[in-house]
N, C-alpha and C positions, 0 to 999 in steps of 0.2 A: 466367605471365599468369593471373588469376584467371577463374573459369567465371562471367561475367557473368549469364547466363540463368539459371542454377541459382540464384545469389544474388537475383536478381529475384522468382523463382518463390518462395523462401523468404519475402522480405520482405513480399510480397505476401500470402502466406498467414498470417505472422504478424500484420499489421495487420487481416485479415480476422477471424482469431480474436478479437483484441480486441475489434474492433467488434462483434461477435456477442454476446461475453461481457457487455457492458455491459446491454443490454436483457433478457437471461437472467437476470442478478443482480438486476435491479430487480423481474423478475416473481417471482423466487423470494422475494426479500426481502417482497414483499407478501403471497405466500401463506402464508409461514411465519411471519412475526415477529407477535407478539402484543403484547409490549412492547419489541421490538428487543434484548433481551438473552438471549442463548445460555447455557447452563447450563455451569460450567467447574470443576474441581475446586478450583482456587486461589481462585476466587470464591467457591464456596458453603462449603467446609470450614475455609480459613484465613482468610476474609474480606480476600484482597488481591486486587489486579489482577494477572493473568498479562501477559508481555510483549506479546502479541497482543490482550488485552483492548481492546474498542472499535473494533478494525480494521473491523469489518463495518459499524457504524453510522458510522464515520468515512467509510469508502467509500460508503456511501448519501448522507451528507450532502454528500458532494463531488460526487457524481453529479446531486443536486438542486441544485446550486449554494450550499448553505449552508456556505460554505468556514469560517466561524469555528466553527461546531459541529464540522466535521471535523477542526480542529486540537485542539479541545477533547478530542474522543474520542479521537484518536491521530493527532499530527502526521507521523508516519512514512509513513501512507498518501499524504498529499499530497505528501510528500517524494519518495516512491516513485513516484508518478504523473509526477512532475516528472522522476526518474531516467529512467523508462521513455520519456519524451517526447524527453528529450536523445538517448537511444541511438537512437531511432527517427531521430530527423533525421540523427544523425552516420551513422548506417548507409545512409540514403538518400544522403547527399552522398559516401560511400565507393564506394558503387556507381556513382554516375554518375562519379566521377572514376576509376573502375576501380583502386582502391587494393587492395593486398594482404590487409589486415585490414579487415574490416567494422565491427566495434566496438572501440572504443579505450577500456577502462577499466582503471584501475589497480588493484591490490589494497588499495591505501589507501583508494580509495572504496568499495570493496564490504565492508572490515572496518570504515571510517568508519560506513557504514550501520548494520552490526549494532552497534557501540559505541553509536550513537545510540538505537537500539532498547533495548538494555539500560540505557543511562544514564536514558532516559525511565521503564522499568519501575520502576528504583529511586527515581527522582524522586517519581513518581506515588504509590508505596506509602509513602515517607518522607511525604509530604504527607497521605496518608490517616492514618498513624499520629498526625501532628500536628492532626486534625482537618479538614482540607481535603480535600474529594470534589470534584474538578473535573467528573467525569461524574455524580455523583448518586446512585451504586448503593446506596451505604452509608449516607452519611449524607443525611437528607432536608433 
């Protein structure tokens, strides 16, 4: 029999932390961002996008409900938010039903998400080498 009280405490703590992180991120982004681009070695030295390049701007765009810009900056942020929401809802259902496992994720889903990040990294840099810059950091 799973410890339901402990699971509720963890579930509530994770959700409170997530809800507090959103305004903290928005305040931080407004205070530190001049042009929204952080310095990155791949970005500055090799003129390529790194696998997480655009993630901060994608998160900002998603939080300000500019979904199309979020997808252009880095679609994995929106997909990651959807995955987090799925896990959160699934955990809630598991706790209510008093199931043994709270989060039901397959390894395929985790590795698939990482594969999509790598695939997007390769695709974006191949497009950049062909003269197509979706974000607009390199080609005006």
